[in-house]
C-alpha positions as a printed NumPy array, in Angstrom:
array([[ -1.314,  23.234,   4.933],
       [ -3.093,  23.538,   1.559],
       [ -4.438,  19.69 ,   1.075],
       [ -4.509,  19.555,  -2.753],
       [ -0.813,  20.554,  -2.6  ],
       [  0.774,  17.23 ,  -4.655],
       [  4.082,  16.47 ,  -3.193],
       [  7.117,  13.352,  -4.814],
       [  7.358,  10.255,  -4.266],
       [  9.34 ,   9.821,  -1.117],
       [  7.97 ,  12.385,   1.236],
       [  6.82 ,  11.522,   4.797],
       [  4.552,   9.597,   5.266],
       [  1.647,  12.37 ,   6.851],
       [ -2.282,  13.   ,   6.23 ],
       [ -1.515,  16.047,   4.398],
       [  0.354,  15.421,   2.511],
       [  0.757,  13.555,  -0.895],
       [  2.079,  10.464,  -2.183],
       [  2.42 ,   8.   ,  -4.969],
       [  1.497,   4.499,  -4.348],
       [  4.602,   2.152,  -4.974],
       [  7.399,   0.757,  -4.336],
       [  8.068,  -3.375,  -3.104],
       [  5.528,  -5.778,  -2.824],
       [  6.234,  -6.828,  -0.349],
       [ 37.436,   0.339,  -5.464],
       [ 40.859,  -0.846,  -4.272],
       [ 41.585,  -2.038,  -0.233],
       [ 42.546,  -0.175,   2.13 ],
       [ 46.426,  -0.439,   3.995],
       [ 46.009,  -3.213,   6.284],
       [ 47.385,  -0.367,   8.778],
       [ 44.256,   1.991,   8.304],
       [ 42.766,   1.994,  12.026],
       [ 38.698,   1.357,  12.305],
       [ 36.23 ,   3.726,  13.053],
       [ 36.112,   5.117,  17.095],
       [ 33.882,   2.965,  19.474],
       [ 31.039,   6.464,  18.695],
       [ 30.517,   8.233,  15.475],
       [ 27.491,   9.478,  14.03 ],
       [ 24.344,   8.949,  12.829],
       [ 22.109,   9.558,   9.636],
       [ 19.418,  11.451,  10.54 ],
       [ 15.569,  11.454,   9.19 ],
       [ 13.106,  14.869,  10.067],
       [ 10.739,  14.497,  12.084],
       [  7.853,  13.823,  10.704],
       [  4.484,  15.914,  12.172],
       [  2.638,  15.776,  14.963],
       [ -0.29 ,  14.028,  13.628],
       [  0.267,  10.159,  11.885],
       [ -1.513,   8.331,  11.11 ],
       [ -2.042,   4.602,  12.404],
       [ -0.771,   3.375,  14.625],
       [ -0.296,   6.275,  16.058],
       [  3.809,   6.759,  17.249],
       [  5.587,  10.307,  19.187],
       [  8.131,  10.489,  16.71 ],
       [ 11.293,  13.328,  17.32 ],
       [ 14.481,  11.993,  15.6  ],
       [ 15.02 ,   8.563,  13.178],
       [ 18.292,   7.812,  12.867],
       [ 20.044,   5.286,  10.298],
       [ 21.933,   3.383,  12.03 ],
       [ 24.651,   3.498,   9.85 ],
       [ 28.427,   5.044,  12.247],
       [ 29.518,   8.023,   9.859],
       [ 33.272,   9.593,  10.46 ],
       [ 34.486,  12.685,   9.546],
       [ 38.402,  12.709,   8.857],
       [ 40.96 ,  15.552,   9.193],
       [ 39.21 ,  19.713,   9.888],
       [ 35.542,  17.649,  11.471],
       [ 34.898,  18.169,   8.114],
       [ 30.645,  18.969,   8.193],
       [ 27.889,  18.828,   6.02 ],
       [ 27.13 ,  15.487,   4.854],
       [ 27.609,  11.999,   3.578],
       [ 25.646,  12.236,   0.417],
       [ 23.754,  16.02 ,   1.671],
       [ 21.906,  13.623,   3.94 ],
       [ 24.189,  12.366,   6.67 ],
       [ 24.763,  14.451,   9.737],
       [ 29.051,  14.568,  10.336],
       [ 29.259,  14.706,  14.17 ],
       [ 31.79 ,  14.786,  16.736],
       [ 33.298,  11.94 ,  18.238],
       [ 32.549,  11.343,  21.567],
       [ 31.478,   9.146,  24.878],
       [ 30.301,   6.572,  23.487],
       [ 26.799,   5.802,  24.969],
       [ 26.024,   2.109,  25.773],
       [ 25.823,   0.26 ,  23.467],
       [ 22.275,  -1.823,  25.153],
       [ 22.397,  -4.696,  27.682],
       [ 20.979,  -8.073,  26.733],
       [ 17.775,  -8.411,  28.196],
       [ 17.309, -11.827,  30.46 ],
       [ 14.522, -12.912,  32.029],
       [ 14.707, -16.444,  32.864],
       [ 17.194, -18.73 ,  31.582],
       [ 15.678, -20.705,  29.115],
       [ 16.019, -17.197,  27.75 ],
       [ 18.849, -16.812,  28.33 ],
       [ 19.823, -19.607,  26.983],
       [ 17.794, -18.831,  24.147],
       [ 19.969, -16.091,  23.104],
       [ 23.529, -17.467,  23.662],
       [ 22.789, -20.068,  20.738],
       [ 20.861, -17.295,  18.636],
       [ 24.212, -15.579,  18.402],
       [ 26.198, -18.671,  18.536],
       [ 24.728, -19.726,  14.851],
       [ 24.556, -15.921,  13.473],
       [ 26.688, -14.472,  14.543],
       [ 29.658, -16.406,  12.139],
       [ 28.037, -14.84 ,   9.425],
       [ 27.669, -10.978,  10.64 ],
       [ 30.208,  -9.062,   9.27 ],
       [ 31.822,  -5.303,   9.589],
       [ 31.714,  -3.403,   7.304],
       [ 34.018,   0.039,   6.497],
       [ 33.524,   2.226,   3.343],
       [ 35.701,   5.26 ,   3.151],
       [ 34.139,   8.523,   0.251],
       [ 35.924,  11.355,  -1.058],
       [ 34.264,  14.563,  -0.321],
       [ 34.976,  18.326,  -1.528],
       [ 33.977,  21.605,   0.954],
       [ 33.238,  24.601,  -1.883],
       [ 33.789,  27.821,  -1.083],
       [ 30.965,  28.695,  -3.918],
       [ 33.939,  30.264,  -5.788],
       [ 32.744,  28.215,  -9.091],
       [ 36.636,  27.501,  -9.878],
       [ 37.992,  23.466,  -9.6  ],
       [ 39.214,  21.258,  -6.646],
       [ 38.521,  24.734,  -4.587],
       [ 39.768,  22.744,  -1.14 ],
       [ 40.967,  19.232,  -1.959],
       [ 39.033,  15.557,  -1.184],
       [ 38.931,  14.892,   2.708],
       [ 37.949,  11.487,   3.47 ],
       [ 35.383,  10.453,   5.012],
       [ 35.099,   7.262,   6.337],
       [ 31.647,   5.178,   7.708],
       [ 30.811,   2.021,   9.556],
       [ 27.731,  -0.215,   9.258],
       [ 26.918,  -4.611,   9.06 ],
       [ 26.738,  -7.139,   6.488],
       [ 24.625, -10.043,   6.515],
       [ 27.196, -13.353,   4.272],
       [ 23.618, -14.848,   2.658],
       [ 23.847, -16.453,  -0.805],
       [ 27.354, -17.634,  -2.299],
       [ 28.205, -16.609,  -5.26 ],
       [ 29.612, -18.926,  -8.708],
       [ 32.988, -17.92 ,  -8.017],
       [ 32.694, -19.434,  -4.392],
       [ 32.991, -15.948,  -3.376],
       [ 30.396, -14.375,  -0.997],
       [ 27.005, -12.039,  -1.726],
       [ 26.422,  -9.73 ,   2.186],
       [ 23.193,  -8.049,   2.314],
       [ 23.412,  -4.837,   3.882],
       [ 21.813,  -1.427,   3.815],
       [ 21.383,   0.766,   1.208],
       [ 22.361,   3.508,   2.889],
       [ 25.788,   1.852,   4.756],
       [ 27.889,   1.577,   1.158],
       [ 25.786,   4.74 ,  -1.174],
       [ 28.874,   6.945,  -2.2  ],
       [ 31.296,   4.849,  -0.638],
       [ 34.322,   5.311,  -2.838],
       [ 36.251,   1.555,  -1.429],
       [ 34.564,  -1.035,   0.847],
       [ 36.557,  -3.505,   3.417],
       [ 34.1  ,  -6.957,   5.049],
       [ 35.498,  -8.007,   7.93 ],
       [ 34.278, -11.035,   9.231],
       [ 33.772, -12.399,  12.289],
       [ 37.241, -14.186,  12.431],
       [ 39.014, -10.865,  12.24 ],
       [ 39.788, -11.441,   8.605],
       [ 39.533,  -8.622,   6.59 ],
       [ 37.824,  -8.618,   2.575],
       [ 37.919,  -6.113,  -0.695],
       [ 34.004,  -5.608,  -1.58 ],
       [ 32.563,  -5.132,  -4.188],
       [ 28.78 ,  -3.513,  -4.846],
       [ 26.722,  -5.596,  -6.546],
       [ 23.408,  -2.863,  -6.233],
       [ 21.705,  -0.92 ,  -4.571],
       [ 18.163,  -0.168,  -4.304],
       [ 17.872,   3.316,  -2.759],
       [ 13.492,   2.919,  -1.691],
       [ 13.977,  -0.794,   0.386],
       [ 17.123,   0.687,   1.443],
       [ 18.977,  -2.779,   0.471],
       [ 21.982,  -3.276,  -1.157],
       [ 24.859,  -6.097,  -2.184],
       [ 28.291,  -6.69 ,  -1.803],
       [ 30.69 ,  -9.17 ,  -3.363],
       [ 33.703, -10.884,  -1.343],
       [ 35.897, -12.441,  -2.411],
       [ 36.017, -15.701,   0.485],
       [ 34.127, -18.115,   1.151],
       [ 31.739, -16.661,   5.265],
       [ 29.164, -19.359,   6.454],
       [ 25.639, -18.313,   5.087],
       [ 23.108, -17.466,   7.334],
       [ 20.503, -18.902,   7.682],
       [ 16.895, -17.265,   6.215],
       [ 13.708, -17.285,   8.747],
       [ 10.644, -16.394,   7.816],
       [  9.77 , -13.33 ,   8.661],
       [  5.324, -13.643,   7.729],
       [  5.59 , -15.634,  11.428],
       [  6.242, -13.29 ,  13.907],
       [  4.677, -11.91 ,  16.532],
       [  4.646,  -9.768,  18.921],
       [  6.422, -10.621,  21.981],
       [  8.65 , -13.005,  20.154],
       [ 11.998, -13.312,  20.85 ],
       [ 14.961, -11.805,  18.662],
       [ 18.32 , -11.524,  18.351],
       [ 20.644,  -7.725,  16.894],
       [ 23.633,  -8.479,  15.674],
       [ 25.762,  -5.705,  14.258],
       [ 28.779,  -3.464,  14.775],
       [ 27.349,  -0.535,  17.495],
       [ 29.542,   2.294,  17.192],
       [ 32.367,  -0.715,  15.357],
       [ 32.24 ,  -2.239,  18.338],
       [ 32.47 ,  -5.455,  16.091],
       [ 29.896,  -8.397,  16.231],
       [ 28.217,  -6.988,  19.433],
       [ 25.041,  -9.088,  20.786],
       [ 22.023,  -7.301,  22.208],
       [ 18.904,  -8.747,  22.667],
       [ 14.706,  -8.584,  23.156],
       [ 11.726,  -9.041,  21.694],
       [  9.795,  -7.653,  19.409],
       [  7.749,  -4.689,  19.802],
       [  5.543,  -4.852,  16.317],
       [  5.118,  -5.473,  13.569],
       [  3.982,  -4.023,   9.871],
       [  5.419,   0.005,  11.348],
       [  6.076,   2.997,   7.955],
       [  8.834,   5.24 ,   8.433],
       [  8.51 ,   8.323,   7.644],
       [ 11.28 ,   9.924,   4.549],
       [ 15.019,   9.777,   5.543],
       [ 16.44 ,  12.897,   4.881],
       [ 14.304,  16.205,   4.068],
       [ 17.388,  17.083,   1.006],
       [ 17.911,  13.803,  -0.129],
       [ 16.225,  11.525,  -2.683],
       [ 14.469,   9.611,   0.196],
       [ 11.655,   6.636,   0.77 ],
       [  9.505,   5.88 ,   3.84 ],
       [ 10.106,   2.07 ,   4.568],
       [  7.225,   0.61 ,   4.851],
       [  6.554,  -2.581,   7.021],
       [  9.071,  -2.537,   9.039],
       [  9.861,  -4.563,  12.283],
       [ 10.093,  -2.425,  16.067],
       [ 11.834,  -3.975,  18.068],
       [ 13.559,  -3.274,  21.716],
       [ 16.974,  -5.132,  21.216],
       [ 19.337,  -2.624,  21.398],
       [ 19.923,  -0.772,  18.5  ],
       [ 22.379,   1.297,  17.639],
       [ 24.512,   3.464,  14.757],
       [ 26.834,   0.955,  13.02 ],
       [ 24.479,  -1.13 ,  13.238],
       [ 23.557,  -0.703,   9.746],
       [ 22.99 ,  -4.02 ,   7.657],
       [ 23.445,  -6.696,  10.054],
       [ 21.255,  -9.198,  11.154],
       [ 17.964,  -8.889,  13.435],
       [ 17.561, -13.528,  13.677],
       [ 14.851, -15.057,  16.136],
       [ 15.635, -17.388,  18.377],
       [ 17.499, -20.469,  16.271],
       [ 20.048, -17.351,  14.696],
       [ 17.448, -17.717,  11.68 ],
       [ 17.528, -13.922,  10.075],
       [ 14.011, -12.697,  10.194],
       [ 14.941,  -8.377,   9.84 ],
       [ 18.508,  -5.737,   8.173],
       [ 18.291,  -3.711,  11.465],
       [ 17.759,  -0.375,   9.171],
       [ 16.833,   2.746,  11.593],
       [ 16.515,   4.006,  15.093],
       [ 13.972,   5.928,  17.11 ],
       [ 16.115,   8.702,  19.444],
       [ 16.563,  11.747,  20.342],
       [ 20.092,  11.033,  21.702],
       [ 21.757,   9.661,  19.191],
       [ 22.184,   6.486,  20.585],
       [ 19.219,   2.882,  21.326],
       [ 15.802,   4.368,  23.33 ],
       [ 14.553,   1.263,  22.865],
       [ 12.671,   1.584,  20.02 ],
       [ 14.725,   0.124,  16.404],
       [ 13.702,  -1.078,  13.411],
       [ 14.018,  -3.568,  10.731],
       [ 13.546,  -4.197,   7.344],
       [ 11.489,  -7.567,   7.324],
       [ 13.731, -10.207,   5.353],
       [ 11.163, -11.568,   3.027],
       [ 11.957,  -7.642,   1.479],
       [ 15.546,  -8.119,   1.159],
       [ 15.839, -11.451,   0.365],
       [ 14.016, -10.557,  -2.525],
       [ 15.431,  -6.513,  -3.421],
       [ 18.992,  -8.253,  -2.705],
       [ 17.991, -11.428,  -4.738],
       [ 16.929,  -9.063,  -7.741],
       [ 19.797,  -6.892,  -7.802],
       [ 22.436, -10.298,  -8.43 ],
       [ 19.67 , -11.453, -10.991],
       [ 18.888,  -8.077, -12.579],
       [ 21.238,  -5.54 , -11.553],
       [ 18.799,  -3.697, -10.09 ],
       [ 14.854,  -4.35 ,  -8.638],
       [ 11.671,  -3.388,  -9.781],
       [  8.226,  -2.058,  -7.854],
       [  5.162,  -2.067,  -8.2  ],
       [  3.16 ,   1.226,  -8.698],
       [ -0.359,   1.843,  -9.383],
       [  0.203,   5.363, -10.562],
       [ -0.91 ,   7.857,  -8.158],
       [ -0.336,  10.988,  -5.395],
       [ -2.697,  11.235,  -2.734],
       [ -3.118,  12.025,   0.447],
       [ -4.562,  10.713,   3.656],
       [ -7.921,  10.982,   4.796],
       [ -8.934,  13.42 ,   7.305],
       [-12.21 ,  14.963,   8.51 ],
       [-11.032,  18.151,   7.557],
       [ -9.783,  16.925,   3.666],
       [-13.782,  15.389,   4.217],
       [-15.766,  17.784,   5.716],
       [-13.492,  20.201,   3.008],
       [-14.1  ,  18.754,  -0.218],
       [-17.493,  17.509,   0.462],
       [-16.516,  13.625,   1.036],
       [-18.706,  10.963,   2.008],
       [-15.95 ,   9.329,   4.006],
       [-13.672,  10.09 ,   6.447],
       [-11.457,   7.293,   6.069],
       [ -9.577,   6.308,   2.672],
       [ -6.67 ,   7.695,   0.171],
       [ -7.319,  10.824,  -1.83 ],
       [ -6.298,  10.493,  -5.32 ],
       [ -4.472,  13.778,  -6.433],
       [ -3.052,  13.345,  -9.565],
       [ -2.87 ,  10.616, -11.62 ],
       [  0.355,  10.033, -13.062],
       [  0.356,   9.875, -17.15 ],
       [  0.676,   7.002, -19.023],
       [  0.161,   4.486, -16.181],
       [ -2.331,   1.888, -14.785],
       [ -4.136,   3.846, -12.488],
       [ -5.172,   6.539, -15.506],
       [ -5.334,   3.074, -17.263],
       [ -7.846,   2.185, -15.109],
       [ -9.298,   6.198, -15.272],
       [ -8.538,   6.926, -12.043],
       [ -9.456,  11.088, -10.848],
       [ -8.072,  13.371,  -9.223],
       [-11.132,  13.392,  -6.297],
       [-11.455,  10.013,  -6.147],
       [-11.341,   8.339,  -2.275],
       [-10.02 ,   3.712,  -1.961],
       [-11.223,   2.471,   0.392],
       [-10.855,  -0.935,  -0.425],
       [ -7.875,  -2.533,  -2.063],
       [ -9.594,  -6.727,  -3.033],
       [-10.274,  -7.44 ,   0.933],
       [ -8.195,  -5.274,   2.248],
       [ -9.391,  -1.737,   3.503],
       [ -7.795,   0.975,   2.541],
       [ -7.548,   4.013,   6.177],
       [ -5.125,   5.633,   4.692],
       [ -2.634,   6.213,   1.811],
       [ -0.535,   3.928,   4.647],
       [ -2.575,   1.541,   3.946],
       [ -1.89 ,   1.803,   0.66 ],
       [  0.985,   1.984,  -0.241],
       [  1.849,  -1.261,   2.515],
       [ -1.562,  -2.619,   0.021],
       [  0.027,  -2.005,  -3.353],
       [  3.394,  -3.644,  -2.206],
       [  2.055,  -6.516,  -1.112],
       [  1.343,  -7.385,  -4.94 ],
       [  4.193,  -8.363,  -7.286],
       [  3.694,  -7.155, -10.907],
       [  0.644,  -7.344, -13.513],
       [ -1.577,  -8.557, -10.43 ],
       [ -4.479,  -7.719, -11.19 ],
       [ -6.3  ,  -5.561,  -8.146],
       [ -9.9  ,  -4.377,  -7.546],
       [-10.238,  -0.566,  -6.265],
       [-13.112,  -0.073,  -4.269],
       [-13.829,   3.347,  -4.126],
       [-16.165,   6.608,  -3.87 ],
       [-16.033,   9.227,  -6.959],
       [-18.908,  12.133,  -5.729],
       [-21.58 ,  10.703,  -3.737],
       [-21.357,   6.785,  -5.845],
       [-19.187,   4.335,  -4.125],
       [-17.955,   1.863,  -7.467],
       [-14.916,  -0.769,  -8.309],
       [-12.536,  -0.433, -10.942],
       [-10.107,  -3.161, -11.337],
       [ -6.372,  -2.368, -12.447],
       [ -3.396,  -4.431, -12.944],
       [ -0.247,  -3.325, -10.42 ],
       [  2.643,  -1.162, -13.24 ],
       [  6.616,  -1.251, -12.407],
       [  7.357,   1.909, -10.559],
       [  9.212,   4.434, -13.758],
       [ 12.945,   5.058, -12.287],
       [ 13.101,   8.545, -12.248],
       [ 10.021,   8.202,  -9.759]])
C-alpha cells in the first residue's frame, strides 16, 4: 500500500490509510394487522479492516451494525441504503444468557431491568426498495417493501407532552414509516426528528408519554463493571442480557465499504449479549441508568460472540439534544487528512519518530490551514495528550468543543515545534 495516498473522511481506521480528523467532541402508520418482523433477521455488515490495527489491537473479523432487516416478497437482494445485507431468515441463534456470578449480581440485574425496561421501545421501520434491471426505464420493477427492526430509548419529553426517543441512525435511515411499540405493547406512529450519520445517532418523536430513562455517566465506567443490555434481538422485544464493561475508548472501522459511513470512536465494549435488533436500545448500569446505546457487534456468525459495542451516553445525548434544538449536529474538526506513523512509514519518509499522526493533506479554508500546518508534519501531542496514531488524534479532537484552542506538538523535518490553533467546524460535505 502506498503510504501517501489520501482518502476521504469515513474510511476505515488503519495504520497506512489517511483519515480526516474531526467529528463529535466528545409517514403514515401501518395497519395494526401488520405482523411483527420475524425472530431471525439479517444485519448490516461492516467490512473487515486490515490485519494490522492500531492500539488496542483487535482481531477483527466481521462487525455488524445490530439492526435487524427482513426483505419482503422475492427475498430482495441488495441493500438497505446500499450497505445493509439482506439474508434469508432461518432459525435464530440464542440471544444469549444472563451472566450471573452471585445472588447479589442476579438481584442487581433484575433491579436494573425493572428500572429501565419501561423506557425501552421496539422500532419497526418500512422502506420501499426498487430493483433496476438496467434498462433505464422508469419503474422498471415495482418498489418492494423492506422491513427493519431495532430498538430505542425514551429520554426526553417533547414540548407537547410526547416523547423523544434516542436510537441509532442506521435503524431509521431511509424509513418511509416508523412504528414504535412501548413496553405495554401499545403501538405509536414515529417521526424522525433528525439524524447524525457521523455518530450513528437519531431522534424519533412519538405523540405518547413513555417513561423516561435515567441518564447515567458513561465517563465514570470502569472495566469489569456490571452492565445490562435491553432491546429487541431478532425481534424479541424487551429482552434483557447482562455482562460487564470489557473495555472503554475502543475505535471501530467505518460501517460500510460502498456507502458514506464514519468510524465509531470512543465506544464501550461489553460482553453482554447483543444481537441484530438490539441497535438503538439501552446499555444500563446496575441502577438502570443509561450509559450507552448498543450499535455494533464483532461476529463471524451474525449473532452475539461476546464482543459488542455501544455509543457512550454522553455522546448520544449531546448529539440528540443538538438535533432536537437545531435539526442537526456539528462536529469539531482540525482540517487535516493523515495516517498513523509506522516504522515502515518512518523509514520511507525519513521521519524523526516512529509514532504519531502523519499529515498527508491540509484542507483549504480550515483552521489547520490558518495555523499553517503542512503535509509531512508529524503530530505527537495535542495539549497534554500523547498522539501515537490517527485514532488517538481523532479521539482527542472529538473530546474538544468547537472553538476550543489547542496546542499541537509536532515534528517538521528534524525540528520539534508547537502550533496553537482553534478547533473548527467540520463541513457537511466531508
